[in-house]
N, C-alpha and C positions, 0 to 999 in steps of 0.2 A: 503494500499499499504506500510505500515511501517513494516519492516522484523519482524516475531514474535520471537524475541530473548529475551525478556523479560527485566528485570532492572538488571543491572550489575555495578560493580564499578571499572573495570580495563579493558584495552584492552587486546586482546589476539594477540601476536604480533609474526609472522613467518618470516623466510626469504625472503618470496615472498609478502605475503599481510597481511593485518590487518581485521580480523574479527569485523565488527561495533558492539558496544555494546550501550545500552541506558543507560545513568548514570543521576542520579538525582543531580543537581547543585543548587546554590543559584539564586542569580541575574546575575552573570556574569561566563564567560566560564572559564575553567581551563587554567594555564599557557601555557600547550603543545599546546594549539589552536593557539597561536602567535609564535609559533616555524616553521621553515622551514619544509616543508614534511608533514604537516598535513591540513587537511579541517576538520572543525567542522559545522555542520548545526543544528540549533535549530530548532527542530521538532514540539514539542509541549512545553507549558510553562515549564515543568519540564524536558524535555528529550533532548538529544542533540547525534546525531549520529556523530562518528569520523572515518576517515579513510585517507589513504595516498594522496597527491596531485596528485601524478603521476597517481592514479586511478580514482579520482573525476574529475578533471578539463578537460573541453574540450581540446583535443590536437590539435595539428597543423593541423593534418590530416584533421579534420573537415573544415578548411579553405581551404586546397588544393581540397577537394571534390567539393566544390561551382563552381570551374571552370572548373571540367571535369566530372560531373556525367552524362552529355549528351554523352560524348564520352570515356567513360571508359571501355567500355567491347567490345569484339568482337564476332563474330557468334560462338565461341567455349565457351562463356562465362568466358573469362578471365579477372579478374579485377585487377586494379593496387594497391590494398590492399591486405595484407594476414592475415589469421584467424581473419576475421571480419563478422558481421551481419549487413547489410544494412536495414534499415527500412524505406521503404517510405511511409510515411502516407498521400500522396496525391493520389498516385497509389494503396494504402492500400496493399502492400506487403512487405515481407520480403525475404532476399537473403543472404546464407551463403558461405563465400568463404574461401577455405582451405589454407593450408600452401604453396601453389604453386600459390595462387591467382585466382584458377578456382572455379566457382560456382558448389557447390555440391547438394543444396537442395533449395527450395523456396516454397512461400505459402502465404495465404493471413492474413492480421492484421486487428486490429480495434486499432486505437489509442485515446488519448485524445480530448474529443468534445469542441466546442467553449466555452460552459457555462454551469456550473452546477448549477441547482437551489437549491439543497440542500447546498451547500458551498456558494453559492450566489456570485460567480466569475467564472473567466475563467479558464478552466482546460485542456488547450492543453498540450501534451506531451512536454517534455523538448527536444530542439533541440541541437546535438553536439554530438562528439564523447567522448565516455567514455568506461571505463574497467569494465567487470563483477566483482564485489567484494564478491558477496555471492549468493548462490543458495540454494533451498530447495526441498524436494520430491513431491509426489503426494498429501501429507498432508498440503502443504503449506496454509495459510490462511492470510486475512488481518487482522491487528491489529486495523484499523481504520475505515473500511467500512463494512457494514452499518454504517453511523454515530452514535455514542452514545454506540454501542455494538461490533462490528467488526465481524469477522468469515466469511466473503466472501472467498469462495473458490479460491485459486491462484495456482493450481495445478503445479509443476515444476517451480516455480518461480526462476527467475534470475536477481538480484538487479544490477544495473548499475550506479545509481546516488541517494543518499538519500533514499526516499521511492518509486523511478519508479522502474518498473520491467517489465520485458518480463515474459509472464506466458500463461498457458492454460487456455482455457474458452470453455463452451458449447454454449455460444452465441457470435459469431464473425460476426456482419453484415457488410455490404459493405458500411459502413460510420463509422466515428469515433465517439464512443459511449462512452468511459470510463472516470474515473476521472482523468486520466493521464499515467495509465500503458499501455503496449501494449498487447492486446489480440491476441491469435492465437489458433489454434486447439490443443486440448489435445495432438494428436499425433506429431503433430510439436514441441511442447514444450518439451514433453518426449524426442525426437530424440535430439534436442538441447542440453538439460539438461545433458543427460547420454552420448551421443555420440559425442559433438562437443564442447561444452563450457568448457574453462579451467579457472577456477577462477584466477582472476590475470593478466591474458594475453589476453584472448579472448575480443575483442572490438566490440562496437556496434556505429553504425552512423546511427542517426535518423534526417530525415528532413522532411518537408512537402512540 
C-alpha cells in the first residue's frame, strides 16, 4: 500500500501539492515535520512520508457528513459536497460527485477487513475526509504486500492518506477483504484516475 516511489532525499514542491518522498532518517524526524503545514508519517523504521497538512488531515467536512449522510441526496442524485468520492464501507459502494455536487458514477468496493492474520492486527480502512495527493497508472504496485516482497498489483492507484489508496482489482468481493486500501473494479479505478480525480483537490470521504 506504500506508493512505489523509492528512496529520495528531498520533497518535490509545487504551488498546488507536494509529491511525497520516502527519506531515510536517523532516529528523529527532520525539523520541517514540526513546522505548520506539514504532516510526517513514519511508515517503516527508516522511511517517512511527508505531505501538506491540508491534504492529509481529516477536514471538518468529515464531521459535517456524520449528521447528514442519511439525508444529503435527493432523487436526482444531488449531494451537498462537490468534487468528492464518497466511500461507504458498510454498503460496499463508492459514489463520485462532480463540481455541481451531482452524482456522476458509482460502483462496488471492498475495504479493509477487521483483522489481518499476516499483520497480527486490525486493518480497517481509515475513516475521514482526505485529499488525493498522488496517483499512478495501470502499472502501480504495492511496495509492502505481500509482506516481505511487495509487488501486489494496484492498477490506477490513488493515494489519499499515507499508504492508503483507492485502486483497481480483479477481486472485489461483497465484503471487506483488504489490508486497508479500497478495492474497486479495474474499469472504475481507471475512470476515476483518468477522468475524474485531480491530484491536490479531489477529496475522498470514507466511512463504515
